[in-house]
C-alpha positions in Angstrom: -16.4 -5.7 9.3 -13.9 -4.0 11.1 -11.5 -0.8 10.0 -8.8 -3.6 9.1 -11.0 -4.9 6.9 -9.5 -5.8 3.3 -12.2 -4.7 0.8 -10.2 -4.9 -2.5 -7.7 -7.0 -3.6 -3.8 -6.0 -3.2 -2.3 -4.4 -6.4 1.8 -3.4 -7.5 2.5 -0.3 -8.9 2.6 -0.4 -12.9 5.9 1.3 -12.0 7.4 -2.0 -10.3 8.1 -4.1 -13.5 9.1 -7.8 -13.7 11.9 -9.9 -12.6 13.9 -11.0 -9.1 15.3 -7.9 -8.7 12.0 -6.1 -7.9 11.3 -4.9 -4.4 8.0 -3.9 -4.4 4.9 -3.7 -1.9 1.5 -4.1 -2.6 -1.7 -1.9 -1.6 -5.2 -2.7 -0.8 -8.4 -0.7 0.1 -9.9 -1.3 3.9 -13.1 -1.0 4.6 -13.0 2.3 6.6 -11.1 3.9 3.3 -7.5 3.6 4.2 -4.8 1.2 3.0 -3.2 -2.3 4.2 0.4 -2.8 2.5 2.2 -5.6 2.4 5.7 -6.7 0.9 5.1 -8.4 -3.0 7.5 -10.9 -2.2 6.3 -12.4 1.0 2.5 -11.3 1.7 2.3 -14.2 4.8 4.7 -12.0 6.4 1.9 -10.0 7.5 0.4 -6.5 6.7 0.3 -3.0 7.6 -2.8 -0.6 8.2 -3.0 2.6 7.6 -5.8 5.1 8.6 -7.2 7.7 5.8 -5.6 10.5 7.5 -2.3 8.8 7.5 -2.3 7.1 4.3 -3.4 10.7 2.9 -0.4 12.6 4.7 2.2 9.6 2.9 0.9 10.5 -0.7 1.1 14.5 0.5 4.7 13.5 1.4 5.5 11.6 -1.8 4.1 14.1 -4.2 6.0 16.9 -2.4 9.2 15.5 -2.6 8.7 14.7 -6.2 8.3 18.0 -6.7 11.7 19.1 -5.3 
């Protein structure tokens, strides 16, 4: 198993709602503790992989942005 191996099902945020107007991503855990991200409308188009440190930095940025 390499660090990009997906070890959990992809899931969407509970904030994504329903219907066809949603533009959402799905996230899954990877074997190295990072995340795999894909477009929920076109999951076959590919997956972006984020190492654990990059994923933590992304979440930290989001949390700081929401606090503004």
